[in-house]
N, C-alpha and C positions, 0 to 999 in steps of 0.2 A: 534591893542594891541597885543601881543602874551601871552601865556597862559603858559609857559614852567617854569617859577620857581616862588616862593610865599612865604609870610614871615608873620606875625600876629605881635601886637606892644610887647608882651612877650617879644619876642625875646630883646628885649632891655634891658631885667633886667641883670645887673652884678652876672655872677656866679664865684667862687672864683679862685683866682690867683696863680700859684704856681713859687718860686722863679727858675730861670733859674740854672740848674745844672751846674757843672765843666766840661768842654768837655777834652778831653783826649786823646793821640796819641794811636794808634797801638801800640803794642809791638812786637819791632822787631822779637822775641823770636816765638811769632806767626804765624808771617808772614812767615819767616822762616820753618818752620815744615809744612806749606800750600804748598810753595813754592816746596817744596823735595817730594811732592804727584803727582805722574802723574795722570789727569784726563780723567776719561771715562763716563760713562751711562747718561742715561736720564730716563729708566725704574727702580723701586726704587730698594731696599733691597728685598730680596727673601721674600715670603710670603709660610705659613705652607703649604704645597702640599697638591694637591685634589687629587680621586680615579682617573681623568683620566690620569694622571702621573703615567709611571713606577717605580718599585721600586728605579730603577739605577735613573731616572729622579728627583724623591724625594730626592735624595741624593745630588743632584748640586747645589751649592749655585746660579748659574744661573738662575733656572728655578722661573718661575713667574705664580702665579694662579689669574685668574683674571676670572670675574659674566659679563661681558658685554653682553653673548648671554643669559642671565638668569639665569646659571645655573655653574658649576667651574670647568675649566681648562684650562690646560696648554695655555700660553699667544701666544706660539708660534703655536696654533691650530685654533687661531682665526685672519679672513680674514680683519683683519683693524689694525692701526697703535692705540697704548694706552700706556699711563703713566699711571703708576700705583705711589701714596701717601698713605705708610701706616700709620697706628698709631706713629711708631716711628719716622716715617721722622717728623710728623706733630709734636711731640714733638722736635725732634734733632733740630729742623732750626726755629725753635717758630714762625711756620707759624698757626698766631693768628688768623686771619681775612681770610674769604675766597678768597679775594682776592689777599693775599700769594700765592696761587695755584699758577701763575704765576712762582714764582722763581722756579718750577720743571719743566713746562712742555712748553719749548720755543716755540712759535709762538702763545700762546695763551695768550689774554688780557681778565682780569676782572678788569674796573675802574669804578670810580663816583667821577668824577671830580669837577664835580660842589655843590655835596652834594645830589641831586636828581635823577640823570638819573644813573640805572646801569646799564653799557654797558659792555656786553661781545663779545671778539671777537676769531675767531678759524679760520685758513688757509686762513687768508688775508681778513676775512668777517667778517664785526662789523655788533652787531644788537641793536638797541637804544628803550629801549619801547616808546618812546616817537612817536615814527613813528604810532604807533597808531595799526601797524600789532596785530591779538589777537596772533600768533604762531613766536618764536624766533627761530632767526640763529639758536644759541645755546641755546638745550635744557637744563635745570637743572632737574636735578631729588635728594629727599632724599628718601632713601627709596625705590627704583622704581619707587615713586610717585612725579609725575611734577609738579613742584612749580615755582612760581613766581621767579623773579630776588631779588625783596625786601625781599624776605623770603630766598632767597641762599645766598645774599653777606654779612653774617653776619659772627660774631665770631664762629670759630670752637673750637669744645669741644666733648672731649666723642664721635669720631668718630673711627671704627676699620676701611675707606680704601676710598679711595678716585682715583677715574678712568675717566680719562681724554680719548672719545671715538671719535678721529680722524675722520670727514669724515661721509655723509649723515646717518643719522637715525629715524629710525621709523617704520620698518615691525615687531621688538620686543618688541617694549617697548612705551609706552605712546602718545605723540605727534611726529610729523614729524617735524624733526631738518636739514637740509641740510650741516651746516657747520660743526654738532655735538653735542657731551653733555658732561657734564660733569657728575656724580653719586656721592653721596657721601651715606655712609652705617652708621647708628649709632651703638656702642657697643651694642649687643642684651644680655640682662641678662642669666648670666651663671644659668643652672638648679641645680651644681651640688657645687659649693663654695661658701660660704661668704668672699666678697674682698672688694676694693676696693683703690681710689686713690686719691691723692692732689698733685697740679704742680703748682709752684708760678712762677711768673715771673717779672718784673721789670728793668725799665733803667732810664737815667740820662733825660731824656726829657722827664718827665710827665705821664710813659707810666706803668701801672699795670694790671697787668691779673692774676685772681685766679679760677685756675678751680676744681671740685672733681666730685667723684661718688661712691656710695656704690652701692655692690653686693648683693642679699637674697632673696637666697632662702625658700620660705614658705613651699614648699612640695619639699622633693629632690627628682630632676630629672622629674620634674612633673610640677612645679610653680614656678616661679621666678619673685622676679622686683628686678628694677635697678634705681637709683635718681642719677642723675647727673645736677652741677649748673657752671655757666661763671659768674662771675663780672668782665670787663672791661673796666680802664679807660685813655684815652689817649689823646695826643694835636693833632691829626688828620694831618694837615698839617703841624703844627708848625708854623701857621701864626699869627701875631700880628694886629690889628687895629687903626691905628694911630690914626683915629676921633674919637672912642668912649674908647678908651683902651682895650677893652675883646681881648682876645685869642683863636683861635679855642680848641674846647675840645669836646670828645667823651666820651658817657655813656651809656654801654652794660651789663643788668642785664637778665638770663633767667637762667629756669630750664626744664630738661627734663625728664618723667617717661613714663622708658618703664614695659611690662609687656609679661613675655612668658609662654605660656601653653602647655604642650607635654600631651596629654590623654593616646594617643596609641606613640607606634615608630614610626608608618607611617604616623603620623598628630603632627606640631610643628601652632601654632599660636602666631605672634607677634604685641603687638598693641604697639604704641609711643605718647605719646603727649610732645609736646615742644609750650613755653611761651617764647619770645623773647622782652622787652621794649627794642629800642633803641632812645638817645636821644643826634642828634648831633649838636651842635653848630657851626657853620663853617663860618669862614674868609676869603674871597676868595682873591687871591695874585694877584696887579696891580703893571705891572710894565708900565715904560714910563716919559714923562717927564712933562706932569700933567696939561699941557697948554691947556688953554678950549678954543674952538673956534664954530663961528665964533668972538665972542668976551667974556670974562671973566665975572659970575655973582655970582662974590662975595667969589669963592674959590681961593688962592693966588696957586702957580704954586709950587709943590716937585715932583722933579725927585726921583722914587722910579726904583731899580737893582731889579734882583732874589734873590741877596744876603741877600736883605733888611725883607726879608719873611713880608711885609706889605700888607695891605687892607685899603680902605679909607670909606667903608659905614658910615652911621650913626647910622645903625641898622642891628644887625648880625645875618648872616641866622637864622634858625633854621629848622630839620626837626627830627621829629621824628616817630617812629614807632610802633606801637604792632603787635606781628605776631604771631598768633595761630596757631599750624600745628598739625593735627592727624591721625597718617599713619598707617593702619594695612597688615596685611602682612600673609599670610594663605597657607600653602601647604601639602597637604595631598597625598600620595604616593601608588597610586590603585594598583599596582601590582610591576613585579618588572623591567619592563617597560615602562608603563604611570604614570601619577601625573599629578592632578590640583592645580592648584593655585590662591587666589585671593590676587588682589592688590587695598585698597583704600585709601582716601586720603579726609581729608576736610582741609583748609585752611581761615582761619578768620583774615585778615590785613586791617588794619587801617592807615594813614598814615595824620599825621597835618606836615605841609610842608608850610614855607613860607618866604618872601626877600624882601629888599628896593630893584627894578627894579634900582634905580639908583644904580648901583652898582662902576661909576667911579665918585659919587659925582658932579654932574656937579652943582647940587642946594642944595648947602651948607646949613645944618639944617631942610630942606625938605625929608622927607621919602616917597619915594610913595610905602607903602604897600601893598603888595597881598600876602595871603593867600588862601591854599589850601586842601580843607579837603576831603581825598579819602577812600571809602571803600570799599572790596571787599573780596565778600563770592565766594568759586569755594570748590564744590564737586565732585572726579573723583571715579570710579569704572571699575575693569579690570581681566577679567574672561579668564582664559588661558587653555587648554588642548594638555600636550605635549607626546610625546614617551621619550625614550633614550636607547642607549643600542641595538637595532634593526640591525643585521647584515649590510643589505640591505636599508630601509627606516624609517626614522626616522620624524617627523611633529609636528609642533607645531600648533595650533590654538588658535586664540585669539578674544575676545568680549572688546573696549573700549569706555568707555558714561564718560566725564565731562562736565559741566555745572558753569559755571562766570556769575555772578550779582556785578556790578558796581555802583556807586554813586559817583561823583564826584563836589565838589562846591567851587568854584571859586571866590574871594571879593576883586578889587579892590581899593583900598583906602577908606577903612571904609563905603563897601556898595557904592560908584560913581558907580560902575559898577560890577553885579553881574553876573557870570556865570552857568548855570545848566547843567551837564553833567552825563544824565543817560544812562546806556547802559549794554551788557551782550552777551557773546557768548555761542556754545553748540558745543559740538563737537562727532560724534559718527562713531565709524568705527566698520569693522573687516577683522584681518588680520590673515597671514597666512607667515608660513616658511616650507620650506622642503626640506629636506636633504637626500642625493641620495649618497650611498656609492658605485661609478664606477667603482673602483678595491682595491684592497689591500691599494692604496695610494693615492688613489682620492675622494674628495669627493667635489660636488657639493651644492650650497645652493642658495633657491630660496627663494625669498620674497616678498608677494603681499599684498596691504593695501589698502583698499574702505571708503572712508572716506567722509561724508556728514558737512558740516561746515557752520552755519549759526550765524552770528554776526545781532546785533541791535545796534545802536548807534544815539543819538541826541545831540542837543547844543543850549539851548535856553538861551540868553543877555537879561538882564534888566538894565533899570537905572532909578531911583526914579520916581515914576509914570509913567512908560511905560515900556512892557515887548515886545520884538521882536519878529518877526512870528522866528520858527525856521530853522536852520540856513544849518543844512546839507539835503538834494535833497534825494529823497526819493531812488533812486537807488543806492547810499550809506549808505541809515539808514539803512537799512534789504537790507543783503546779504546772499547770499547761495552760495554754491561752493560743486561741488560732487568730487573732484581730484584721480585719479589712481594713487599711487605711488609703487614704487616696487624697487628690489636690488638682485641682483645676482652676486655669487662670487664661483669659481672652486677654488681650493686647493687641492695640491699635496704636501704630505710629501716623498721629493725626497730621503731623508737617517734617520739615527737614528738623524741626527744632522742640517739636511737642509729642511725645508717648506717655498715654495712659494707657492703663492697666484693672481688671479685678479679677480681685482670685476668691478661690472657698477650697477649706480644707478640713479633712476629719482626724484628729491623732488619739492615740493610745498609749496607755501604760501601765504594767501588768500591776497586780495589787501587794500586798508587803505583810510580814506578821513581825514583830516584835522581837527583836533579842537582846539580852539582857539584863531583862528585870528576873529576880533569882528569887526572889519573893513569892508567894501561890498569889496568883491575881489570876480572874476572871479573863478566859481567852478570848470574848469578845470585845474588850477593850485592848486588846493587842494585834486582833485580822481587821488589816483595810480591803476592799475589794478592788477591782482593778479602775483606774480615772481614763475618762474619755472626752472628747472636744469636739467641738466645731468651729471655725473660725470663716471670718469674712473680711476680705481686703480690697479697698479701689484707694487708687494713690497716681502722682502723675509726675514726668520729668522732665524739665524743661531746661532746654537751653536759652540765655537773655543775653541783650546789650551786647549783639553782638560776637554773642558766644564770649565772654566772661566771666560770665556766671550763670553758674549747673544749681538746679534746682531739683530739689524732689521733695516731695509732699505725698506723706499715705495714714489713712485712717484705718482702723480697722477692729471687731469685736471678736470676741471667744468666748465660747462659753464652755466652762467645765461640770462636767460630774462628776463626785468622789473625790476629786482636787484632794490630793496625797499632799501633808504638810507633817512638820518635825515642832512640835510645840519644846518652849525651854521649862526646866526642870518643876515636877508638881508634885506638890501633897497626895500620897496613898496610904489607906492602913492595911493591914491583912490578919491575920489573925494567927499568929507564932504555932505551929506543930508543936513546938517542943511543951510551950509553957503554957500555951490556952489562951495566952493573953494577946490585947491589939495592939500590935505594934504599928509605929506609923516611920514611911520613908520618904524620898524625892526621887524623882527620874524623869526627864525627859519620857513625853508622848508624844505617839504617830496620833493625824488627826485624818477625816476625809470630811468633807460638806463641801457643796455645789456654791460654784463661785461666775464671776461674771467678770470680765476684762476688756475696758472700752479705752481706744486711746487715738492719739495723733502724733505724727512725726515727720521730722522737716529737716530738711540736710542741705546745705550751700555750699558751693568750692566756687572761688572767687578768685581771680588772677587779672586785677584790674591794670598793672603792667608785667613787664618781663621779669621784673625785680621783685616784684612784690606778690605774697601770697595771702590772704585769708580764709578763715573756714568758721562754719556755725554748726552748731546740729542744737535741735529742740526735741524732747520729748515729752509728753502727756499723760499718763497712761493712769487710768482708776481703776483697780482692782479691788473687788467686795466680794466677802463670801453675801449669798441668797438666802440659805440654810442649811443648816447641819449643827448638833454640838459635838464638846471636846471636854477633856478635862480638863481642870483651872484649878486656880488656886483663886478661893472665894471666900476672904473672912468673916463678912455681913450676911453672906447668904442672899444675896440682892440677883445674883446669876452674873454680873459682872467682874472679869478678872479683876483681884488689887492685890497687895503685900501688905497690909494693913495690921498683919497677925496672924494667927493658925485658920488656917481653912478650915470653913465649916462644913464637913461630910455628913452628908445626912446619914440617917439609920439605913442597916442595909446594902448602903455603897462601899466601896474603894474608892471613890474619888468625887469631887465635885464635879459638877457637870455646868457649863457655858455656852450659853446661844453661839456658836462663832458669829463673830459678826467684824466688820470694818473692814480696812486691806488684809490683802492675803499675804503679800509681803512688807518689813520694815523697810518702805522705800517710800522719801515724796515724791507725789503725784508729779512734779516737774521737775527738769533737769536741763542744763544748757551745758554745751562744750564749746568754748571757742579757740583759735586758735591764729597765731599770724607770724611772719618772717617779713623783714626787710634788709632788701640784701644793696647794700653803697657799689658805688664803681669806684674801683683801687688798680693801680697800674700791679697785674700780676697779683694782686689780692683780692679780697673781696669782704671788706667788715660786715656785718650782720646784726643785728637785733632783732629780737623776737619773745614770744608768750605763749602761753598757754591757760585759760581760766575756766574753772569746771562749776559749777554754783546750781547747789541746794537749797531749795527754803524749808524755814524750819516747818515738821509738821507733828503730827496726833499722830501716835501708835498705839491702837489698842491692843494689840501683842502685851505690850510693858507697860501701856498704862503711863505713858511718858511724853513729853512735848520736847520732841528734840529740837535745839535752836538751829537756826540756816548757816550756810558754811559756804565761804567763799575760798576757793584754791587758786592760789595765784602762784604760775613757775614764769620768771624770767630768765631769757638767757640772752647774753651776748657774746660775738669773737668774730673772730677771723679762721677764712680758708682759702686754701690755692686759688686761682681760678681754673686749675685745669681739675678742681677737686680734689688733687690728690691728699696734701693734711689739712688738718685741721685743728682751733686752741680755741678751746672756747670755757665760758663759766657761765654759772646758773645758780638760782635759790629760787628753792621748791617753799611751797607755804609762804611767800612772801609778807602777806596781812599776818605770820605767826593768830592766826585766828585759833585760839581751843576750844573743840568740840567734843559732845559723847555722841560718837555714831554707832553706839550700839550699849545695853543695859540690859542686865536681870530683871525677870517680875520682880523678883522678887531679893531681900537680904539671902548672902549664900549663908547655906544651915549644915550642919552635923553631927549627926549621930551619933550620943552618948552612950550608946546602950540602953540599959534598962531607965537611966535617968532622960531619955526621949530625945528629939530634936533642940538643936540651940543653937540662936541665931546667932551671928556673928556680931552683926552691927555693918559690915561692910555690904557694898554689892560691888558684884563684878562688872566692871565695865572696858569700854574699847574705845579711846580717845583718837583725836588727830595727832599726826605727829607732828614735834616743834616745826621753828623753820630752820632747814637747810641749807646752807651754802658749799658750792663745791666749784670741782674745774673738772672740762674732757678734753680728752687729746686722741687726734685719731690719724694713722697713716695710712694709706693706701699705697700699695703698689702693685 
C-alpha cells in the first residue's frame, strides 16, 4: 500500500449546497477595450523609490524597488530575474490565493491538484513535498522566515509585496533553494496613522472573500498595532460527486496581529502572529468510460467527460489545515554603514487529511478510508551583521539555525493497518556575502554558505495484534550532510540606462528515503542520494524610450546531478509473507536522475502615459533528463511508460524500469503573462478598464504520455475608484473565454486492489481541469 492520500469517515457528512448561478457572456465592450491596449510587461507597477535610486530614477515610472538582497534597492542593480507583485496588483486582479501568483509570473507554477500535495515549480523544476526531501527546490518565505508549503499555499491578505526570485538562492536568506524562492511581506504597522481597509469579493460560482485590516498607533512614532482578517469561501475545482451528491467546497478563516516598536530612530522591531484554519472538502474529477476491468464488481459504467465536472467516490476527501506562524524581525543601525538584524520564526502546523482510496469507485458502497494526521513544529533564528555604503568593500555575515519536529500517523481502513512516522531535521549554517566595487560601474559579489544538515525519520507499521520492525534502514533513518554552496555575480552599469550581469552558483539538496510503502520492497528502490546542481546566468536590464519602458532579459543554464523527483502511481509486485503468493499493488515512487535545464526569461514594464500601465512577461525553459532510470508502468515492455494494460514487470524484479526521458516537469516550455490598465479622467472619480492574460501552448508530457492542449486564460476587469483612492467598485470576469482544458492527468486509469482478486481498472482517470468562467464584483473602502 502507499500512504500518499488519506480520509476519515466524517468527510462523508454532507455540507450545504449552493444553487448554480446564472452564467453570463463577456461584454463585447470590455473585450474591445482590452484588445485596444498593447501588452507589455511582467515586472509590476512602480514601487515607492528607495534611497538606492537617484532623484531622477525616483521620478521614473519604470523604477522598481526590491528587497531580494535583504535591502531596498532598484531592481536594475540586482543580478537576478525578479517578478514583483505589489498590494495594488493583488487587489486589482483578485489574487485571493497564493496559487494565483502564477498569473503574474510566467514559468512559475503553484498547484494543489489532489487536495494535499502543494507543488511549486520554477525554471522547469518542480518540488513535491511528498518526496520527503527536507529542502524545497523552490523556497517559500513570509517576512524572511522560511515556511512550509502548507503555510504558504493559502489565502493572500494584507500583504505589502510578493517577490519571485528566479535562480539559486541561499547565500543570503534562510535555506538553500536551487530553482528560486517566493517571498511574501506582510504589511507592517504604521507608527503614525490610524487607518484600515475593507475589501469584498464575490462571484457567480460560490466564491466569497472578505479581507480587512485596522492600524492603530498606541504611542505615536514609537509603538503601533495592526490587525488583519480574511474569510474565504469557494467551490475549489467546481466538481460534483455523482455518487454521494456533494460538491467541492473550501473555507478559510484567518487573522494576523502585528506589532511594531521603534524605541529609537536606529532600532525597529516587528512581530507578527498569524493563524489560519483551512477546511477543504474536495471531489476529484474523473474522466473516462467507467468500464471496470477485468470484470465488473457491481458499478454500472457511466461515461464522464471534462465538461461534466464529476467525481465518483463514495466518500468525499477532506483536507484540514490549522497553521500558526510567528515572525520577528529586528534591525539595528549601528552607525552610518553597519547594521545588525535578527530574523526568527515559529511554526505550528496540524494537518488532518483523508480520502477514499477507491477514487474510481471500483467497489461501490465500500470505502477504503485512509486517514492521516500530521503535526509539525519548526523554529528558526537568523542573525546577520552587514555593512552598506562603503566605497569599495561591503559585506554580510550571518548565522542560521532551524529545527523541525514532525509526527505523522496513518490509519488505513479504521485500524486495519496503522503507520507511525516520527521525524525531524536540523539545519545550521554560517554564510557570507562579500561585495567589491571594482570600478566606478563594476561590482563583484561573492556568496558562500557552509551548512550542517541532519535528519532522522522512521516508519513503523502495525496490524491488530502485531507490530512490524522499523522499515527504514539505519543509513537513511539518520543522515548528516555538510554541503558547501556558493554564488558569484559580476554586475556592470554600462550607462545610466543599461546594466548587465553574469552569475554562477552551486546548490545542494539532501537525499531522502520514501516512507509509506508498507509491503516488502527492495530498499534500493526507495532511497535517493543527495542532489547537486551548478548554474550559470547572464542578463541585462535597461530603461528605454526616455524611461517609459523597463526591460530585463535573462538567459540561464543549470545542470542537475541526481535530481530528485516524484512519480505518479506505479504498479509493483511483492511476495506476500503470509501466503507466499506474488501480489500486485500501486504506489507513487521517487526517482533520481541527471538533468539539464536551459532557458530565457524576459520582463517588460511600461507606462506610455500617466494613466496607462502595460506589462509583459515571457519564459522559455527547456528542462530535460539526460540519464537515469525509474519505476514505470510499461504494458508492452518497450521501456517507454504507457497505460495500455498491466505493467510488464520482468521476472526477478519488483517494478518495470524505464529510462528517464523528456521534461522533468509537466510544464510547457513557453509561457506568457501580460496585464494592462487604462484609467480615464473623471471629476472626483476615476473609471478604469484592464485585464490579465496568461498563455501556455499545447505540449506533450512524457510523464503522462499525454498531449495537453493550449490554454489562454483571460481576466477582464472594469470599475471606478475615487480620485483620492479611498474607495473602489469593480466587476471582473475570470477565464473569460471559458476554455476548458485538462491541466493534469494520471498516467493510467485509477486502480483498486480487491484482495486476492487482484488489481481492478476503474475505467476512469483522475483529472485536473481549468475552472469554468467566473463573473464577479469587488469593492474596497480605505480609511
